[in-house]
N, C-alpha and C positions, 0 to 999 in steps of 0.2 A: 579390694576387691576383687575378686578374681573375674569376675563375671562383665567388670566396664571392658575388659579383653576381648573375652571369649561372646559377651551379646549386650553387644554399647547398645540398642535399642532400648530392655529392659530395665538397664544400669538407669540410663538417661530419665525411666519413668519413674525408679526406685528416688533418685536425685529428687527429683521434680516432688516426690508424694513428701519427702522431707525438710522441703521448703517448704513446699504448701504448712507442712504440720507444725511446723517451726515461724510464720510469719502471718498464721491466722489467729482469731480465737474460737476455738472448739467448743460449743454447744448442744450436739448435738446428746441427749441426754441417757444415748441407751454405745453412747463411744469410752474411750482414756485411753490412757497413755501407759504402753507395758513399761515398765520398766528394761532395764539393760540386760539382768540374772535371766528375768524371763524369756528374754528376745535369744539368748545364751540358748537356755533349755531349750526349745523351738527352732533351734538351726543346729539344733547337737548332731551326733552322728547314731541316736536314737531315730532319728526319722529312717533308715536301713533293714530297723526289724519288722518282721513277721510275727505278731506275739496274736493270732485266733484262740481266745480260750480264756483264762481266770487266772492268775497268778496260782501256778502251784499245778494246773491244770490243761495246758497248750495241748496246740495240735502241730508246732513247731518244735523245734531242735534247741538249743542254745538260747533260751529267754531268762535267761538267772540271773542278768542286769535289769531286762526291763522288769521281771517279776517287781523285783527289790525297788523300784520307781515306781509300780500300780501298786504296792503295799504300801509303799510311804502318803503316795497319795491317796488312799483310801483311809489309813488312821489319821491322815491330818483332816481330811476333811470331818471322822465324823466326830473326833477332838475339837472342832473349827465349831460346826454347829449341833454336837450332840443329839446326832440322831442313830439308830441302832447301826441301819445299816447304810451303805453308801457304793453306784453306781460312776467310775468313770470315763466312765469310758465313751458315751455319746458322745458324738461329734459337733452337738449344734444341743440348743437350747430346742427347739423346734424335732429335733430327733430324741432328744431328750419326752418330750411330749405324749411323740409316739409312740416312743417302745410302751411307754407306761399305761397309755390308753388300750394298747394290744395287750400289755400284760393282763388287764380287767376285764376288758370285755372284748363280745364276741363283735364282727361285723356288724353295722346296723345296731349296736348298742345305744341306750338315749343319756346322752351329754349336757350337763345344764353348765354354761360359760357365759362369760361377761363378752356382751358384744362390742365389733371391734368399734364401731361406732363413739361410743360413750366409753373409749381406753381399754381396752380387753387385746388380744393378741390373734394373729391370724389361725394360729392353732387353737384358738375357743372356738372353731364350731365355724367360719367367715367358709360361706360355699363354694368359694375357689379354694382350699386348701382342703390336704388331704384331709382333714379334721371334719369338715364340713360335709366333704362327698360321701365318708365313706358309716359317719356315725349320723344318728338322730337328733340333732340341735335344739334344746333349749335358750335361746337367749334370756338374759336377764339384763338391763341395764343402770342405769341411774337418773335420780328426779331431775324433774325439766327445773326445778327452780331454784335449785345450790348444787346440783351437780353430783350429790351425792350418792353414796347405795343406802340405797331403803331397806334393809335388815330384814325389816316386815315383811317389804312385798318379794324377798327372797323368799324368805322361808314361805310363804302362800301360795308362789310360782311351783318349789320345790313340793310342795304336800300334794299341791294337785296334777302335777307329772311326773312324779314319781322318778329321778332320773337313775339311771345307775351308776353316774359318778356326778360330781359338781366338781370346776373349777373356776377354785378366787387365785385372783393376781391379775396383775395390768400391765401393759406398758404406756399409757396415755393418762395414768390417774393418778394426781397430787397427792389425795391424802390419803393417809395411815389405812391400812384393815386391818378390821378387827376378825384374826385367823379362829377365835375359840367362839365367838356368836358364830361363823360357819359353820364350825361344830355342832353347834347344836343345829342348826340348820337340818345337816347334813341326815344328822341323829335322828334327827323329824322322819323323814321319808325315806332311811335305810338309806342312806348312796355315801360311796364311800369319795371322801376330802382328798380333792388332790391341792395344792397349791405352788404357783407358777411365780418365783422370787426374783425371775434374771434380772430384776432391775433395781431392787432394792438389797438383793444376797450380803453385799458388802452393808448396809445400813443394819442389818437382822444380825450379821455376825461380831457386830460392833455392840449390838444393843440400842440401837440409837432405832429401833420397829421393832413393834410387835413380834415377834416366835413363833411361826407356823408350824416349827416344830413337835411342839408335844401335845397340836388340836388336829394336825393332819398324817395323814395312811401316806397319804407321799407326799414330796417337794420336790420341785424338777429349777434348776437352774443353767444360767450360763456364768461364764468366769473369767466377762473379759470384763463386764462394766464397772458397775458399784466395786467391783473385789479386785478387780485393775491386775489381771492378769490374762493369758491367753484366751482367743476366741475357741469355744468348746461349750460343750456343757456338762452337765449329771442331774442323777437321782438319786433322792435320800428319801428311804419309807424302812415300817417299821418291821423286822425281821418275817412275820410270817407272809408282805410280800417279796421277800429278798432273794428266793426262788427264782419266780416270776417272772420279776425283773427284768434278774440276770438274762434269763433264757432269751426276753426279750429283745434284750441289744442286742446277744448278740448265742444263736444263731440269728434271733430271731428278722432283727432287720438290718445289721451289718458284721462284715465281716472281720478286714483285721483289722486294733483297732488304733489311732495315730501314736504311738509311743511317745515323741517328741513333745507333742502336743502333752499330754500324759507326764510327763516331768514336767513342764513349764507349768504344771497344774499345781502339780505336790507345792513345788516353789511357790504361786500363789497362795497354795493355801499356808504354808512355812511362814510365809509374808503375813498374811491378814490375822496370824497366833501374836504377830509383839503387839505390844505397848500402844508404839505410833501408828498401828493403822488404826486406831478406837479416836487418836490425832485427826487422820486424817477425814476417814469419814464425819467426823464432826464439826469438821470443819467445810465440808461439803454439805452436811445441811442448812451449817448456817448461813454458810454462801447462799445457799437457793433461799433461804428467808431471808437474807436483805437485798437480794436481788427479785424478790417478787414484791417485796413492801416499797422497795425504791419505784419500780413501774408503776404498782399503783395510787402512791400519791404523786407520777406523773400522768395522772388520766387515764393508765392501761386497763383496761380489763382480765382479772384472769377466771379460768374457770376452777373451780372452787372455794373463790374465792383468795389461793391462795396459796401457798405448799405446806407439807410436811414433812418430804419428800428431798427430795435429789433433782428433782421436776419440778414443772410451772408449765403449764399449757395456756398459750394465751386466747382470748377471743378476740380476732379482728374487728367484730361486724360491724363496732361503733367506727371505727377509723374509715368504714369502708376502701377495703383494701384483702384481697384474699391471701391462705395464707403461700401460693404460689411467689406470689406477687412479693410475699414481704420479705420472703427466704430468697428471691433474686435480689432484692435490692441489699441485705444483711447481707450478704457475701462480697456483691459487689464493691463494701465495707472493707471485707475481712474478717466478719462475723460465721462461724458456719453454723445453721441449724438448721430445721425441718418444718415442711407443710406438715400438719397431723390435721385432722379430723375433730371436730370439736362435737361434742352432744347435741344427736338431735339434729345437727350440722344440713343444712340447706344447700351447700354445695358436694360438686363431685368430689369423690374420695383424692382423682389427681390435681385437684384446686383447692381447695377446704376453705375454711374459715378461722384454721386456728393454725399455732407455731406452739411448736413445740422447745424447750430449752431446760439446759441441765446444768451442770453443775461441776460432777468429776473432774473433767478434763483440767477445767484450768484452777481447780484444784491443787491439780496435782503437780500443777506448774509453780505453784506457792504462793495464787493471788487468792484477796482473805475483802474484806469490807470495802474496803476504800474504793479497789478493783468494779467490784462487786455495783456498788455505787455506778461510780461513772460508767460502765458500760449499757447498766441502766436508762442511764442518761442521754448515750450516743442508741441505743436501739431506739428510745423514744423518738429522740428527733430524725432519726432517719424515717421513721415508720409512719412520723405524721405531716413533717415535710418535703422527701422525698424529691427533694432538686438536687442539683451535680455543687453547688458549694457546701450544702450539707454534707452531703455524701465523702468527697473531697478532706474533708474540717475532720470527719470522723476517721477515715482512712489514715490521716494523720497521726492520731491519738492511736487507733490502734499496733501500731507500725512502733510506737514507742513503748506501751503495755510488750509490744512481744517483745524487744529488745530490752526493754528489765526485768521481765521474767524468761530465759530463755527455755527449752526445753532442754532439760539437762537426762540422762539414762546414766 
C-alpha cells in the first residue's frame, strides 16, 4: 500500500480497522463486509470523474465510460427488484429519503412515519432531523403488548390526519412489514406511499420478505446492509414519478454523483442476481432465527418475541442493565453490537433499555446454526454474570470463532 509510506498515520488506522474486523464478531444489524470486488470498484479510477447529470445527458465531457457504469447499475437494479425506474445516485439512504420527500412534497407537507422510538429511522420524522424540521410529521408506533404494528390503528390515524405521504419501513423492527396493507391504508386517505427498505433490501431481493415494489409508489434503500454492497443509497419508483425523482436528486440535493460508488453498486446488484445470493440471504434469516430462539430459551426477553428478518432487539429491563452498559460489556469480550431504544423506552436515547443484534456480517464469514447457538450462550452469560471470569472466558471463545472463520475478501 502506497499510503503506508505517504501517510503512515492513516495507514496504521486502516490496518487497525482490518485487525478489529478480523478479531471481533460484527453483530451490528446495519453492517456487513463488502467483498473484494466491491472494494476494488469503489477504489477505482472512477473516483476521478465528474458526471453531473444522467447517462447521455451530462454537463461534463468524457463521460462515456461512467455512462456505461451507471446504465448497468440502473438496469441491474430494475431487474433485481422489478421496479419501473431506479436512480442510483443518492450518496446514502438518508439522502434518498430526502430527495424523495422533496420530489413529492413542498416544505411543510404532511408525512406520516414510524416513530424512531418504536423502530423507525431518523429520516422518518425525528424532530432533530431534516425531515422533522421541514415537514409536518404525524408519527405512528407499535402496540405496547406485543410491539407489533397495529395496522388498524395506523389506518385510523391516516384517515384522521390525511397525510400527503406515508412512510413505511424501519431500522429496528424485527417483524415483517405488510406493504400490501400499507398500500390499502394509503389509498384510503389519498396518500402517496414510500417504503424505506434499507435494512431488508437483500431479503426482499432474495424473496425472503414481502415485496414493496408492487404496492408502493416509491421505494428507497441503502446498498450496504443485507445487500452486501458499498455504502450508498438508491431510489426506485413508478415511472410516473421518474422525472420528479431524478430532478430532486440532481440538481435538487446533489451535484456530481460518486461514480466509483455507483460502479460498486452495479457490481453489488450483479452479485445479488446470482443464485448463491439467495442462499446467503436465507442463511442470514435462519441464523437470526436460531440466535433469537437460543437467547429466549436462556431467559432473554426479545421485542416482538423473536425475529422474522436479519435483526433482533433485546429488552434488557428484566436483567437490570442498560443498552449502553450491555454494548460496552459485549465489546470488551469482542462482540460488536449497538444500544437501541425499545418501544416506550423509559431510558434516554444515549442510554436505552435495548440492544440490537444482526446476523448479516457473521453469515458473510460463514457462520451457521452451531455458531449462533454458542454466541447466544456467550451473550447470555456476559449480560447475566458481568464478571471478569465470564468476560475472559467469552473473549477466548470469540477469538477461536474468529480464527475458525477468518474474514475473506
